[in-house]
C-alpha positions as CSV (number, residue, x, y, z in Angstrom):
1,M,-12.1,2.9,2.5
2,R,-12.5,-0.3,0.4
3,Y,-11.6,-3.9,1.1
4,S,-10.2,-6.8,-0.9
5,D,-12.8,-8.4,-3.4
6,T,-11.7,-11.6,-3.7
7,P,-11.2,-14.0,-0.6
8,R,-7.3,-14.6,0.3
9,S,-8.2,-17.7,2.3
10,M,-11.1,-19.6,2.5
11,R,-11.3,-22.8,4.3
12,V,-15.0,-24.1,5.1
13,R,-14.9,-27.3,7.2
14,K,-17.4,-29.8,8.2
15,C,-17.7,-30.1,11.6
16,C,-20.1,-32.0,13.7
17,G,-22.4,-33.2,10.9
18,A,-22.6,-29.5,9.7
19,I,-21.4,-27.9,6.7
20,A,-20.1,-24.4,7.4
21,A,-21.8,-21.6,5.7
22,A,-19.0,-18.9,6.4
23,I,-16.6,-17.4,3.9
24,A,-13.4,-15.5,5.3
25,V,-13.1,-12.2,3.2
26,G,-10.8,-9.1,2.9
27,N,-7.5,-8.0,4.3
28,I,-6.4,-6.7,7.8
29,V,-6.6,-3.0,6.9
30,P,-5.2,-0.6,9.1
31,G,-7.5,1.7,10.8
32,A,-8.6,5.0,9.7
33,R,-5.6,7.5,10.1
34,A,-7.1,10.9,9.2
35,D,-4.1,12.3,7.0
36,L,-3.9,9.0,5.0
37,I,-5.2,9.7,1.8
38,R,-4.3,7.0,-0.5
39,H,-3.0,3.3,0.2
40,W,-1.9,0.7,-2.2
41,P,-0.8,-2.6,-0.4
42,F,-0.4,-4.4,-3.7
43,D,-1.5,-7.5,-2.1
44,G,-2.3,-9.5,-5.4
45,S,-3.8,-6.2,-7.1
46,P,-3.4,-2.5,-7.6
47,D,-6.5,-1.6,-5.7
48,E,-6.5,1.2,-3.5
49,L,-8.0,1.0,0.3
50,V,-8.6,4.5,1.4
51,A,-10.5,6.4,-1.4
52,G,-11.0,3.3,-3.7
53,D,-8.4,5.2,-6.3
54,D,-7.5,1.8,-8.0
55,G,-4.3,1.8,-9.9
56,I,-4.6,0.5,-13.7
57,V,-1.8,-2.1,-14.5
58,V,0.2,-1.2,-17.7
59,G,1.8,-4.5,-19.5
60,N,1.9,-7.6,-17.3
61,P,3.4,-7.0,-13.9
62,S,3.4,-10.2,-11.3
63,Y,3.1,-10.2,-7.9
64,A,5.7,-11.4,-5.8
65,P,6.8,-11.7,-2.2
66,D,7.1,-8.8,0.0
67,N,10.0,-7.9,2.3
68,V,8.8,-10.1,4.7
69,D,8.0,-12.9,2.5
70,N,4.5,-12.8,2.3
71,P,3.4,-14.1,-0.8
72,D,2.1,-12.1,-4.0
73,S,2.3,-9.0,-2.0
74,A,4.3,-6.7,-3.6
75,I,4.3,-5.9,-7.7
76,A,7.1,-6.5,-9.7
77,V,7.6,-4.2,-12.8
78,D,9.8,-5.0,-15.6
79,G,11.5,-1.8,-17.3
80,S,12.2,-3.7,-20.4
81,L,8.7,-4.1,-21.1
82,A,7.5,-0.8,-19.7
83,E,5.6,-2.2,-17.4
84,H,3.9,0.2,-14.4
85,V,0.8,0.9,-12.5
86,R,-1.1,4.3,-13.7
87,V,-3.4,5.9,-11.4
88,E,-5.7,8.6,-13.1
89,G,-6.5,11.9,-11.4
90,G,-3.0,11.7,-9.8
91,G,-3.4,9.3,-6.8
92,G,-4.0,11.9,-4.5
93,L,-1.0,14.1,-5.1
94,N,-2.4,16.5,-7.5
95,D,-2.4,19.9,-6.1
96,L,-1.1,18.3,-2.7
97,Q,1.3,20.8,-1.7
98,T,2.1,19.5,1.4
99,G,2.3,15.6,2.1
100,T,4.4,12.7,3.1
101,I,4.9,9.6,0.4
102,A,6.2,6.3,1.5
103,F,6.8,2.7,0.2
104,W,8.7,-0.2,0.2
105,V,10.9,-0.6,-3.0
106,K,13.6,-3.5,-4.4
107,W,15.5,-2.4,-7.4
108,S,17.1,-5.3,-9.4
109,G,19.5,-5.0,-12.1
110,L,20.9,-2.4,-14.2
111,Q,18.0,0.3,-14.7
112,S,16.9,1.6,-17.9
113,S,17.8,5.6,-18.9
114,G,15.1,8.1,-20.0
115,F,14.7,11.5,-20.3
116,G,17.6,13.5,-19.2
117,G,19.8,10.8,-17.8
118,A,16.9,9.7,-15.7
119,T,16.9,6.4,-14.3
120,G,15.3,3.9,-12.0
121,V,12.3,6.2,-11.6
122,V,9.5,4.5,-9.2
123,F,7.2,7.9,-8.9
124,S,6.3,10.3,-11.0
125,R,3.9,12.8,-12.6
126,Q,4.5,14.0,-15.7
127,G,2.4,16.7,-17.7
128,N,4.0,16.6,-21.1
129,N,5.4,20.0,-22.3
130,V,4.0,21.4,-19.2
131,F,5.3,19.9,-15.8
132,N,6.8,17.1,-13.8
133,N,6.0,16.6,-10.1
134,Q,6.9,14.2,-7.4
135,L,9.7,12.0,-8.9
136,I,11.7,9.8,-7.0
137,L,14.1,7.8,-8.7
138,L,17.9,6.7,-8.7
139,D,20.9,8.8,-9.4
140,G,22.6,5.9,-11.4
141,Q,21.5,2.8,-13.3
142,D,23.4,0.3,-10.9
143,P,21.5,-0.1,-7.5
144,A,24.5,-1.5,-6.3
145,A,26.0,2.1,-6.3
146,A,23.0,4.0,-6.7
147,V,21.2,6.4,-3.9
148,V,17.5,7.8,-3.8
149,Q,16.6,11.3,-5.6
150,W,13.9,13.1,-5.1
151,V,12.6,16.0,-7.6
152,P,9.7,18.0,-6.4
153,Y,8.8,20.9,-8.7
154,G,10.9,20.4,-11.8
155,P,11.8,20.9,-14.7
156,F,14.1,17.8,-14.1
157,T,16.8,18.8,-16.0
158,I,17.0,22.3,-14.1
159,E,15.8,21.8,-10.5
160,T,18.9,20.4,-8.3
161,P,17.5,16.9,-6.9
162,L,17.8,16.2,-3.1
163,V,20.2,13.4,-3.1
164,G,20.5,10.8,-0.6
165,T,23.7,8.7,0.6
166,T,22.6,5.4,1.5
167,V,23.4,3.2,-1.5
168,V,20.1,1.0,-2.0
169,G,21.8,-1.9,-3.2
170,D,20.8,-4.6,-5.9
171,D,17.9,-6.6,-5.0
172,T,17.6,-5.3,-1.5
173,W,14.6,-4.3,0.0
174,R,14.3,-0.6,1.2
175,H,11.7,1.8,2.8
176,V,11.8,5.3,1.2
177,A,9.7,8.2,2.1
178,V,9.9,11.9,1.3
179,T,8.1,14.6,3.5
180,Y,7.6,18.1,1.6
181,A,5.9,21.6,1.8
182,S,6.8,24.7,-0.3
183,G,9.3,27.1,1.4
184,G,10.3,24.4,4.1
185,D,12.8,21.5,4.2
186,H,12.0,18.7,2.3
187,K,13.0,15.6,3.5
188,L,14.2,12.2,2.4
189,Y,14.0,8.9,4.4
190,V,16.0,5.7,4.0
191,D,14.7,2.9,5.9
192,G,13.5,4.9,8.7
193,S,16.4,7.2,9.0
194,L,16.9,10.9,7.7
195,D,19.3,10.5,4.5
196,A,18.9,14.2,3.0
197,S,17.4,17.5,3.4
198,A,16.8,20.7,2.0
199,P,14.6,23.6,1.6
200,Y,12.4,24.0,-1.5
201,T,10.3,26.3,-3.0
202,G,7.4,25.8,-5.5
203,T,3.8,24.7,-6.6
204,I,2.7,21.0,-7.0
205,V,0.6,21.4,-10.4
206,D,-3.1,21.0,-10.2
207,D,-4.1,18.9,-13.2
208,P,-6.4,16.0,-12.4
209,S,-6.0,14.7,-16.1
210,V,-2.3,13.7,-15.4
211,P,-1.9,10.4,-13.6
212,L,0.3,9.3,-11.2
213,A,3.0,6.5,-12.3
214,I,4.3,3.9,-10.1
215,G,7.2,2.1,-11.0
216,A,8.0,4.6,-14.1
217,W,8.0,8.1,-15.5
218,I,6.0,7.8,-18.5
219,D,4.9,9.6,-21.2
220,H,8.0,12.3,-22.3
221,G,10.0,11.1,-19.3
222,G,10.6,7.5,-20.8
223,T,11.7,6.1,-17.7
224,Y,11.1,2.5,-16.3
225,S,12.3,0.7,-13.6
226,T,12.8,-2.9,-12.9
227,S,11.7,-3.3,-9.3
228,M,9.3,-4.6,-6.5
229,I,7.3,-2.1,-4.9
230,D,5.0,-2.6,-2.0
231,D,2.7,-0.7,0.7
232,V,2.6,2.9,-1.2
233,K,1.0,5.3,1.1
234,V,0.2,9.1,0.6
235,F,-0.3,11.2,3.2
236,D,-1.3,15.0,3.6
237,T,0.6,16.1,6.2
238,I,4.3,16.0,6.9
239,L,5.1,12.8,9.3
240,S,7.7,13.2,12.0
241,E,10.9,10.9,12.0
242,A,9.3,8.9,14.5
243,E,6.3,8.1,12.7
244,I,8.0,7.5,9.5
245,G,10.0,5.2,11.7
246,D,6.8,3.3,12.9
247,L,5.9,2.7,9.3
248,V,9.2,0.8,8.7
249,S,9.2,-1.2,12.1
250,S,5.4,-2.1,11.1
251,G,6.4,-3.3,8.2
252,P,4.1,-4.4,5.3
253,P,0.4,-6.0,6.2
254,A,0.0,-9.8,6.3
255,A,-0.9,-10.8,2.7
256,F,-4.4,-11.8,4.2
257,A,-6.5,-11.3,7.5
258,I,-8.6,-14.5,8.2
259,T,-6.8,-17.8,7.8
260,D,-9.4,-20.4,8.8
261,V,-13.3,-20.5,9.3
262,V,-14.8,-23.0,11.3
263,F,-18.6,-23.9,11.8
264,V,-19.6,-25.5,14.4
265,G,-23.3,-26.6,14.2
266,G,-25.7,-28.2,16.9
267,G,-28.0,-26.6,19.6
268,S,-25.5,-23.7,20.2
269,P,-23.8,-22.9,16.8
270,S,-20.7,-21.0,16.6
271,V,-18.0,-19.7,14.0
272,R,-14.3,-19.5,14.9
273,I,-12.3,-17.3,12.9
274,T,-8.4,-17.5,13.1
275,F,-6.7,-14.2,11.3
276,N,-3.2,-13.2,10.8
277,S,-2.6,-10.5,13.6
278,R,0.1,-8.4,15.3
279,P,1.2,-8.2,18.9
280,G,-0.2,-5.8,20.9
281,R,-2.9,-4.6,18.6
282,N,-6.7,-4.4,18.7
283,Y,-9.0,-5.5,15.9
284,A,-12.6,-5.6,15.1
285,I,-14.8,-8.0,13.4
286,D,-17.5,-7.1,10.9
287,Y,-20.2,-9.5,9.2
288,A,-22.6,-9.1,6.2
289,T,-25.5,-11.5,5.2
290,V,-24.8,-10.4,1.6
291,L,-21.7,-9.3,-1.1
292,Q,-23.1,-6.3,-3.3
293,G,-22.1,-6.4,-7.1
294,S,-19.3,-8.5,-8.7
295,G,-18.0,-9.5,-5.5
296,Q,-17.6,-6.4,-3.8
297,P,-18.3,-6.5,-0.1
298,G,-21.1,-4.4,1.0
299,G,-23.6,-4.3,3.8
300,W,-21.4,-4.7,6.6
301,V,-22.0,-4.6,10.3
302,E,-19.9,-4.4,13.2
303,L,-19.8,-7.3,15.5
304,T,-17.3,-6.2,17.9
305,D,-14.3,-3.8,18.1
306,S,-12.7,-5.2,21.0
307,V,-10.6,-7.9,20.0
308,S,-7.1,-8.1,21.5
309,S,-4.3,-9.6,19.5
310,D,-3.2,-13.2,20.8
311,G,0.3,-12.5,19.2
312,A,1.0,-13.7,15.3
313,S,-2.4,-15.4,15.2
314,T,-5.7,-14.5,16.8
315,E,-8.8,-16.5,17.1
316,F,-12.3,-15.2,17.7
317,V,-15.7,-17.1,18.0
318,D,-19.1,-15.8,17.1
319,T,-22.1,-17.3,18.8
320,F,-24.4,-14.4,18.6
321,V,-25.0,-13.6,14.4
322,V,-24.4,-17.2,13.4
323,G,-27.2,-18.2,16.1
324,Q,-29.6,-16.0,13.8
325,G,-30.1,-18.4,11.2
326,F,-28.5,-16.6,8.2
327,P,-28.2,-19.0,5.1
328,E,-24.6,-17.1,4.5
329,L,-22.1,-15.1,6.6
330,F,-19.0,-13.1,5.3
331,Y,-16.6,-11.6,7.8
332,R,-13.7,-9.0,7.8
333,V,-11.1,-8.0,10.0
334,R,-9.8,-4.4,10.6
335,D,-7.0,-3.6,12.4
336,T,-8.3,-0.4,14.6
337,S,-5.1,0.4,16.4
338,V,-3.7,3.2,14.4
339,Q,-5.4,6.4,15.6
340,P,-6.3,9.4,13.6
341,S,-3.9,12.4,14.0
342,P,-4.6,14.7,16.3
């Protein structure tokens, strides 16, 4: 599992005559759920947190507030400029015959139209002249009157799409999720509620040379959305409606974990770490004495795995590691509350 390689909050204070040597690093990252195979939070970068399957930004997308106003926590793409995120190898979706795709999205303004009248595409894999798989798009150019569509196997102009019933709205955040398995019911959820369901039979193509496009249907698809996209997750199982509801209710993760670090020197030195948290969650604190290669965190050791949330903000005091005389210390926070699927 990878972590943000750039500190999102770094505040080192002078206290009691000493200068803090501690640096706050990294995001709060959900605990390792066994069936979560990819996760792009888009918190200021296209980095992927589970498999290191980082996206490549095409054009010059910006980062914007997410649906709970965390700054720089959703990627904003402009369809008129063909902006999107490309993930080589298919982003975990190559040959994924059973799965769940979930993300937050906000379509803004009239959407451009591409191949076969497709519009507002935010998720796709396109193998030119061979296949298109896993398309998530709108059924019209105006989000104020459009609903979500799912086209699992294609071809787009032949396969009957699964069409939702909830109008997404212009400039309105929506949580969209799709569950699928060949021969069974494919289900489309909007804001955690079942929006459409129908049986489909087909094959998700195994071709790792075909990338996943987030925010567009690239190449021969020629369709680019104008939208904000956040917290994209891919699972290799079919999530239940209750589990999808949990994704909606938990919302996107806080934009950064550690909000303050204070070093207290003297005979009994300590470091007080304050971080964003959620009520009822449990957290682990890791430390490292070096950061490896190009600022990437490395050499992490678990300090504790039993920090209970104090609410929206939690404080932890380290008196153990800091007293061992290291010239520098680096800390990160992990959310360990999410348990692997049985």
